[in-house]
C-alpha positions as CSV (number, residue, x, y, z in Angstrom):
1,M,112.2,144.2,29.3
2,R,110.0,147.3,29.7
3,A,111.3,150.6,30.8
4,R,110.0,151.6,34.2
5,S,109.9,154.9,36.0
6,S,113.0,155.1,38.1
7,T,113.2,157.0,41.3
8,V,116.1,157.4,43.6
9,A,114.4,155.0,46.0
10,D,115.1,152.2,43.4
11,Y,118.8,152.8,43.4
12,C,120.0,154.3,46.7
13,V,122.0,152.4,49.3
14,R,119.8,152.0,52.4
15,E,122.7,151.2,54.8
16,V,124.1,154.7,55.5
17,V,127.2,155.2,57.6
18,T,126.4,158.1,59.9
19,V,128.0,160.1,62.7
20,D,127.0,163.0,64.9
21,R,128.7,166.4,65.0
22,D,130.9,165.7,68.0
23,M,132.6,162.6,66.7
24,P,136.4,163.2,66.7
25,I,137.9,163.4,63.2
26,V,140.3,160.6,63.9
27,D,137.4,158.3,64.7
28,C,135.6,159.4,61.5
29,A,138.6,158.5,59.4
30,K,138.8,155.1,61.1
31,L,135.1,154.5,60.5
32,M,135.5,155.4,56.8
33,H,138.3,152.9,56.6
34,D,136.5,150.2,58.4
35,A,133.2,150.7,56.5
36,H,135.0,151.1,53.2
37,V,133.2,154.4,52.4
38,G,134.5,157.8,51.3
39,S,131.8,159.8,53.1
40,L,129.8,160.0,56.2
41,V,126.4,161.6,56.7
42,V,126.4,163.8,59.7
43,I,123.0,163.6,61.5
44,E,121.0,165.1,64.3
45,M,118.2,163.3,66.0
46,K,115.0,165.4,65.7
47,N,111.7,163.9,67.0
48,G,113.2,160.4,66.9
49,R,114.3,160.8,63.3
50,K,117.9,160.9,61.9
51,V,118.1,164.1,59.9
52,P,121.1,164.9,57.7
53,V,122.8,168.1,58.7
54,G,126.1,167.7,56.9
55,M,128.4,165.6,54.9
56,L,132.0,164.7,55.7
57,T,134.2,163.2,53.0
58,D,137.7,161.7,52.9
59,R,138.6,164.7,50.7
60,D,137.4,167.1,53.5
61,I,139.8,165.4,55.9
62,A,142.7,165.6,53.4
63,I,142.1,169.2,52.5
64,E,141.1,170.7,55.9
65,V,143.2,168.6,58.3
66,V,146.2,167.0,56.5
67,A,147.0,169.8,54.0
68,F,147.2,172.3,56.8
69,E,148.8,170.0,59.3
70,T,146.0,170.7,61.8
71,A,146.0,168.6,64.9
72,P,143.2,166.0,64.2
73,D,142.7,165.3,67.9
74,A,141.3,168.8,68.3
75,L,138.7,168.5,65.5
76,T,135.2,166.9,65.3
77,A,133.0,166.1,62.3
78,G,131.1,169.3,62.9
79,D,134.2,171.3,62.6
80,I,134.9,170.4,59.0
81,M,131.7,168.9,57.6
82,S,129.9,170.6,54.7
83,G,126.7,171.9,56.3
84,D,123.3,172.3,54.7
85,P,123.7,169.2,52.6
86,A,121.9,168.8,49.3
87,T,119.5,165.9,49.6
88,A,117.2,163.9,47.3
89,T,113.8,162.7,48.3
90,E,112.8,159.1,47.7
91,T,110.3,160.0,45.0
92,E,112.7,162.1,42.9
93,D,113.5,160.7,39.5
94,L,117.1,160.1,38.6
95,L,117.5,163.0,36.2
96,A,116.4,165.4,39.0
97,V,119.0,163.8,41.3
98,L,121.7,164.1,38.6
99,A,120.8,167.8,38.1
100,T,121.0,168.4,41.9
101,M,124.5,166.8,42.0
102,R,125.6,168.9,39.0
103,E,124.2,172.1,40.4
104,R,125.7,171.6,43.9
105,G,128.9,170.1,42.7
106,V,128.6,166.9,44.8
107,R,128.9,163.2,44.0
108,R,126.8,161.9,46.9
109,L,123.3,162.9,48.2
110,P,121.6,161.7,51.3
111,V,118.1,160.4,50.5
112,V,115.3,161.5,52.8
113,G,111.7,160.5,53.2
114,A,108.8,162.8,53.2
115,D,109.4,163.5,56.9
116,G,113.0,164.6,56.3
117,A,114.4,161.4,57.9
118,L,117.5,159.8,56.4
119,C,116.6,156.6,54.5
120,G,119.6,156.1,52.1
121,I,122.4,157.6,50.1
122,V,122.9,157.8,46.3
123,S,126.2,158.4,44.6
124,A,127.4,159.2,41.1
125,D,128.6,155.6,41.0
126,N,125.0,154.4,41.5
127,L,123.9,156.6,38.6
128,W,126.7,155.3,36.4
129,E,125.5,151.8,37.0
130,V,122.0,152.7,36.0
131,L,123.2,154.5,32.9
132,A,125.4,151.5,31.9
133,E,122.4,149.2,32.1
134,E,120.3,151.6,29.9
135,V,123.1,151.9,27.3
136,D,123.4,148.1,27.3
137,G,119.7,147.9,26.6
138,L,120.0,150.3,23.6
139,V,122.9,148.2,22.2
140,R,120.7,145.1,22.4
141,V,117.9,146.9,20.6
142,I,120.3,147.8,17.8
143,K,121.7,144.3,17.5
144,A,118.2,142.7,17.5
145,E,117.1,145.1,14.7
146,Q,120.2,144.3,12.7
147,T,119.6,140.5,13.1
148,R,115.9,140.9,12.1
149,E,116.9,143.0,9.1
150,R,119.5,140.4,7.9
151,A,117.0,137.6,8.3
152,T,114.3,139.5,6.4
153,R,116.5,140.7,3.6
154,G,118.2,137.3,3.4
155,A,114.7,135.6,2.9
156,N,113.7,138.1,0.2
157,A,117.1,138.0,-1.7
158,G,116.6,134.5,-3.1
């Protein structure tokens, strides 16, 4: 197996659960439950493109609504979303994506194309999977080297 250049396009999830700013928080929570996701990308339509304008997480709902016993019926996604979301472009390499997550203190990034349109989402979990595969590859290299060395030294020992 040869190492290849890895961009976020190779690992992002293409089916993104989105909402607009005026979706009621109760509906957002139900959507998260039904779609089995912990975040929603808040979008606006601009020139026929879905453009991310915010992120809404289950943690946002817990901290902003539940913790303060705010009436959820009075709130929308736009009221509690984190605006100006950090994003990744499809062509960014994974180390750049990881750096953005670290700098912005987020675990998920909407992925956008060159035109700014939403085309996926990448999470820290996606990056952990990639890292685990790479570590597994290194372990296999070490084991192969040890096997080859035993075979070579064993042949010369006699």
